C-alpha positions in Angstrom: 119.8 166.6 81.1 122.4 169.1 82.3 124.7 167.9 85.1 127.4 169.7 87.1 130.9 168.3 87.5 129.8 166.0 90.3 127.1 164.4 88.2 124.2 166.1 90.0 121.5 167.5 87.7 121.7 171.3 87.6 117.9 171.6 88.2 118.5 169.9 91.6 121.2 172.3 92.5 118.9 175.2 91.6 116.0 173.7 93.4 118.0 173.3 96.6 119.7 176.7 96.2 116.3 178.3 96.1 115.3 176.5 99.3 118.5 177.9 101.0 117.7 181.4 99.8 114.1 181.1 101.1 115.4 179.9 104.4 117.6 182.9 104.9 114.8 185.2 103.9 112.8 183.5 106.7 115.5 184.2 109.3 117.8 181.2 109.1 121.5 181.9 108.9 123.2 181.0 105.6 125.7 178.7 107.4 122.9 176.7 109.0 120.8 176.6 105.8 123.8 175.3 103.7 124.8 172.8 106.4 121.3 171.3 106.2 121.8 170.4 102.6 122.8 166.8 101.8 126.5 166.2 101.4 126.3 165.4 97.7 124.6 168.7 96.9 126.3 170.9 99.4 129.5 172.1 97.6 127.6 173.1 94.5 124.7 174.7 96.3 127.0 176.7 98.6 128.8 178.1 95.5 125.6 179.0 93.8 124.0 180.5 97.0 127.1 182.7 97.6 126.8 184.0 94.0 123.1 184.7 94.5 123.6 186.6 97.8 126.2 188.8 96.1 123.7 189.6 93.4 120.3 189.3 95.1 119.6 193.1 95.1 119.9 193.2 91.3 117.8 190.0 91.0 115.0 191.5 93.1 115.0 194.7 91.1 114.8 192.7 87.9 112.0 190.6 89.3 110.0 193.8 90.0 110.1 194.6 86.3 109.3 191.1 85.1 106.4 190.3 87.5 103.3 192.5 88.0 103.3 191.4 91.7 105.7 189.5 93.9 105.2 185.7 93.5 104.8 183.4 96.4 108.0 182.8 98.5 109.1 179.5 96.9 108.4 180.8 93.3 110.1 184.1 94.0 113.2 182.3 95.5 113.6 180.2 92.4 113.1 183.2 90.1 115.6 185.4 92.0 118.1 182.6 92.0 117.9 182.3 88.2 118.1 186.1 87.7 121.0 186.5 90.1 123.0 183.8 88.2 122.1 184.9 84.7 122.1 188.7 84.7 125.8 189.2 84.1 127.0 187.0 81.2 130.6 187.5 82.1 130.1 186.1 85.6 127.4 183.5 85.0 128.4 180.0 86.1 126.4 178.5 83.2 125.2 179.8 79.9 121.9 181.7 79.9 119.7 179.2 78.1 120.9 176.3 80.2 120.1 178.2 83.4 116.6 179.1 82.1 115.8 175.6 81.0 117.1 174.0 84.2 115.2 176.6 86.3 112.0 175.6 84.6 112.8 172.0 85.1 113.5 172.7 88.8 110.0 174.1 89.1 108.5 171.1 87.4 110.3 168.8 89.7 109.4 170.7 92.9 106.1 169.8 94.7 103.7 172.7 94.4 105.8 174.6 91.8 105.0 172.8 88.6 101.9 175.0 87.9 104.3 178.0 88.0 106.8 176.7 85.5 105.2 178.6 82.6 105.3 181.8 84.6 109.0 181.3 85.4 109.7 180.4 81.7 108.0 183.6 80.5 109.8 185.8 82.9 113.2 184.4 82.2 112.7 184.3 78.4 111.6 188.0 78.5 114.7 188.8 80.5 116.9 187.2 77.8 115.1 189.2 75.1 115.3 192.5 76.9 118.3 192.0 79.0 120.2 195.2 78.3 117.3 197.5 78.8 116.1 195.8 81.9 119.5 195.8 83.6 120.1 199.5 82.6 116.7 200.4 84.2 117.8 198.9 87.5 121.1 200.8 87.6 119.3 203.7 89.3 118.2 201.4 92.2 120.9 201.5 95.0 119.8 198.1 96.2 120.5 196.7 92.7 123.7 198.7 92.3 125.2 197.7 95.6 123.5 194.4 96.3 122.8 195.4 99.9 119.5 196.4 101.7 118.7 200.1 101.4 119.0 200.7 105.1 122.5 199.3 105.1 123.6 201.5 102.1 122.1 204.6 103.7 123.7 203.9 107.1 127.2 203.4 105.7 126.7 206.5 103.5 125.8 208.6 106.6 128.6 207.1 108.8 131.4 206.8 106.3 130.7 209.6 103.7 134.1 209.3 102.1 134.4 205.6 101.9 130.9 204.0 101.8 131.2 203.0 98.2 134.6 201.3 98.7 133.2 199.5 101.8 130.2 198.1 99.8 132.4 197.1 96.9 134.7 195.3 99.3 131.7 193.4 100.8 130.9 192.1 97.3 134.4 190.8 96.7 135.7 187.4 97.6 137.6 187.1 100.9 140.9 185.2 100.8 141.4 182.1 102.9 143.6 183.3 105.7 145.7 181.2 108.0 147.4 181.6 111.4 150.6 179.6 111.9 150.9 178.2 115.4 153.7 180.3 116.9 154.6 177.4 119.3 155.5 175.3 116.2 156.7 177.6 113.5 156.8 181.1 112.0 154.4 182.2 109.2 157.4 182.2 106.8 158.3 178.6 107.7 154.7 177.5 107.1 154.5 179.2 103.8 157.6 177.2 102.8 155.7 174.0 103.9 152.7 175.1 101.7 155.0 175.8 98.8 156.4 172.3 99.0 152.9 170.9 99.0 152.1 172.9 95.9 149.8 175.5 97.6 150.5 179.1 96.6 150.4 181.6 99.5 151.8 184.9 100.6 152.5 186.7 103.8 150.1 189.6 104.7 151.6 192.6 106.4 149.6 191.6 109.5 151.4 188.3 109.7 148.5 186.3 108.4 149.1 183.8 105.6 146.8 184.3 102.6 146.2 181.5 100.1 146.0 182.3 96.5 143.2 179.9 96.2 141.1 178.4 99.0 141.5 174.7 99.7 139.7 172.2 102.1 141.3 172.3 105.5 142.3 168.6 105.3 144.6 169.6 102.3 146.6 171.9 104.6 149.8 170.3 105.8 149.9 169.8 109.5 146.3 171.1 110.1 145.2 168.1 112.1 148.4 168.3 114.1 147.7 171.9 115.1 150.4 173.6 113.0 148.0 176.0 111.5 144.4 177.4 111.9 142.0 179.2 109.6 141.4 182.8 110.9 140.9 186.1 109.2 143.8 188.6 109.4 141.6 191.1 111.5 140.7 188.4 114.0 144.3 187.5 114.4 145.0 190.9 116.0 143.0 190.1 119.1 145.4 188.0 121.1 148.4 190.2 120.5 146.5 193.4 121.4 145.2 191.9 124.7 148.5 190.5 125.7 150.7 193.4 124.7 152.8 194.6 127.6 151.4 191.9 129.9 153.9 189.4 131.3 152.8 186.0 129.8 153.3 184.1 133.0 151.4 180.9 134.1 149.6 182.9 136.8 148.1 185.3 134.3 144.3 184.8 134.6 142.6 185.4 131.2 138.9 185.2 130.2 137.7 184.8 126.6 134.1 185.6 126.9 131.7 184.6 124.0 134.5 182.3 123.0 133.1 179.8 120.4 134.3 178.4 118.2 137.6 179.0 120.0 139.9 180.6 117.4 140.9 183.5 119.6 141.1 181.2 122.6 143.6 179.0 120.8 145.6 182.0 119.7 145.9 183.3 123.3 147.2 179.9 124.4 149.7 179.8 121.6 151.1 183.1 122.9 150.9 182.5 126.7 151.0 179.8 129.4 148.4 181.7 131.3 145.3 180.3 133.0 142.7 180.8 130.3 138.9 180.4 130.8 136.7 180.1 127.6 133.1 181.0 128.2 130.2 180.3 125.8 126.5 180.5 126.3 125.6 177.7 123.8 126.5 174.2 124.9 126.9 172.8 121.4 129.1 175.6 120.3 131.2 175.2 123.5 132.0 171.7 122.4 133.7 173.1 119.3 136.0 175.1 121.6 137.3 172.0 123.1 137.7 170.3 119.8 139.7 173.2 118.4 141.9 173.4 121.5 142.6 169.6 121.4 143.7 169.9 117.8 146.2 172.7 118.8 147.4 170.6 121.8 146.5 173.3 124.3 143.9 173.4 127.1 141.6 175.9 128.8 138.8 175.8 131.3 135.7 175.7 129.0 132.5 176.8 130.7 129.0 177.0 129.4 127.1 180.0 130.8 125.7 183.4 130.0 128.5 186.0 130.3 126.0 188.6 131.5 124.8 186.4 134.4 127.7 186.0 136.7 125.9 183.5 138.9 126.0 180.9 136.1 129.7 180.8 135.8 132.0 183.1 137.8 133.8 181.8 140.9 134.4 185.3 142.3 138.1 185.6 141.4 138.8 188.6 139.0 140.7 188.3 135.8 143.9 190.0 134.7 142.8 190.2 131.1 139.5 189.8 129.3 138.7 189.4 125.6 135.1 190.3 124.8 134.3 189.4 121.3 130.7 190.6 121.6 127.7 189.4 119.6 127.1 191.9 116.8 125.5 192.4 113.4 128.6 190.8 111.8 128.4 193.5 109.1 132.1 193.5 108.7 132.3 189.9 107.4 129.7 190.3 104.7 132.3 189.5 102.0 133.0 186.2 103.7 129.3 185.5 104.7 127.2 187.4 102.0 123.9 186.1 103.4 124.4 188.4 106.5 123.3 191.5 104.6 119.9 189.9 103.8 119.5 188.3 107.2 120.0 191.4 109.3 117.4 194.1 110.0 118.2 197.7 111.0 116.5 197.2 114.4 119.1 194.5 115.1 121.8 197.2 115.6 119.9 198.8 118.6 119.2 195.4 120.2 122.8 194.2 119.8 124.3 197.5 121.0 122.2 197.1 124.2 123.6 193.6 124.7 127.1 194.8 124.1 126.7 197.6 126.6 125.5 195.1 129.2 128.3 192.7 128.5 130.9 195.5 128.8 129.4 196.5 132.2 129.6 193.0 133.5 133.0 192.2 132.2 134.3 195.4 133.8 133.1 194.1 137.2 135.2 190.9 136.9 138.4 192.6 135.8 141.1 193.3 138.3 142.3 196.9 138.9 145.2 197.4 136.5 143.8 194.7 134.2 142.9 195.1 130.5 139.7 194.4 128.6 139.7 194.2 124.8 136.3 194.9 123.3 135.8 193.8 119.7 133.1 193.2 117.2 133.1 192.2 113.5 130.9 195.2 112.7 131.2 198.3 110.5 128.5 200.3 112.3 129.5 203.0 114.8 126.8 202.0 117.3 128.7 198.7 117.8 132.1 200.4 117.9 133.0 204.0 118.4 129.6 204.8 119.9 129.9 201.9 122.4 133.3 203.1 123.5 132.1 206.7 124.1 129.2 205.5 126.2 131.5 203.1 128.2 134.1 205.8 129.0 131.4 208.3 130.0 129.9 205.8 132.5 133.2 204.5 133.9 135.7 207.1 135.3 138.2 204.3 136.2 138.5 203.3 132.5 141.3 204.4 130.2 141.3 203.8 126.5 144.7 202.5 125.4 146.0 202.8 121.8 143.7 200.6 119.7 143.0 200.0 116.0 139.4 201.2 116.2 137.3 200.4 113.1 139.0 198.3 110.4 137.3 198.4 107.1 137.4 195.4 104.7 139.8 195.6 101.8 138.6 196.3 98.3 139.9 195.4 94.8 142.3 192.9 93.4 145.3 195.2 94.0 144.4 195.6 97.7 143.3 199.2 97.8 143.4 200.5 101.3 141.0 202.9 103.0 142.6 205.7 105.0 141.5 204.2 108.3 142.7 200.7 107.4 145.6 198.7 108.5 147.8 197.7 105.5 146.5 194.2 105.3 143.8 192.1 103.6 141.2 191.6 106.3 137.5 191.7 107.2 135.8 194.6 108.8 136.4 194.7 112.6 136.5 197.0 115.6 138.9 197.0 118.5 139.1 199.0 121.7 141.5 198.2 124.5 140.7 199.5 128.0 142.7 199.5 131.2 141.1 199.5 134.6 142.7 202.2 136.7 143.7 201.1 140.2 141.4 202.3 143.0 
């Protein structure tokens, strides 16, 4: 019986991975689906699921050739898991025959799937016999080629005609583990020296973020529990500095971090200023994580649970000097870090989320002091959640001025860090930033 390094049979890993893939197809986030897996299986299942999500478009195209009609959801999930793992021999985590045998075993060991084990075996054995021809046939399918839904590919092609291929390639790459040194404790250079002494290879990104050569569990990071360092993508690390730029970081500076969970940007703000910071979050459970993260950093904020769009649930009537609005979005810019997102999202989500972003911008503008600054950001690649939102906001608010802002940041692509023309010279996720100032009456 084939086992992984942890002694868990591979068929169990495949069985559970198929359940995770099916859960995302049914609307559950990949993070939640993986967190529901038992601790002994979780590391291996997460690694396999991420591999599957990055190859699911190809797997589904191959399945269309191997099966006359789409199988039931559980059978299809297991078949697509196997095809996603086996279709490229140079990247397969196990040899092809082991994957086929263990996939069939997973079906036999799964309630209700045993009668389908012969079907799965026939499909996968045929794939091994005709692999080159089957794969070549799917090359004409953009979903197979780019491993993104067709609507996503078409939208990027229309909005970014010069760079859509680079953006999709970047989304299929592996994001580095990025760290933020606590500026109250040490510089990034000093923390890299600490990492070097601990045998952890790292480099300094042009943005000031620390990039690890290889990801490690957070408890391996020196000083993590003491608050010396936090895990945060390089693009997200720009937020606090952009908002506080040219503002005097005094104790009387009143700052709001709306939609604040899990508190990474809240903590960064408090590392840079002694201001009076309020962190707002609609979800009570996620709001608890803000407090936990701030406690680890040794800083404090007023953490409130409430709907940012409903002022009656949280606002005391005193306006803010600065507001960070990290608005809910499609998260299309972090698909390299969370590859399940591309399969979870629907094109209709863009319109719905853009409507919510517009409402939040309108409400946040009401609670901002004249002369104050509002930083609007999303981790999205789509114009409706970035440039389009800004144009609408400026057209509807004649007392708003757009200050110099990064705009859309596109994810990096390639081992050598190829940079798109509208990118910052750093290795980051896709993001959007617009900084507004409220003109005095």
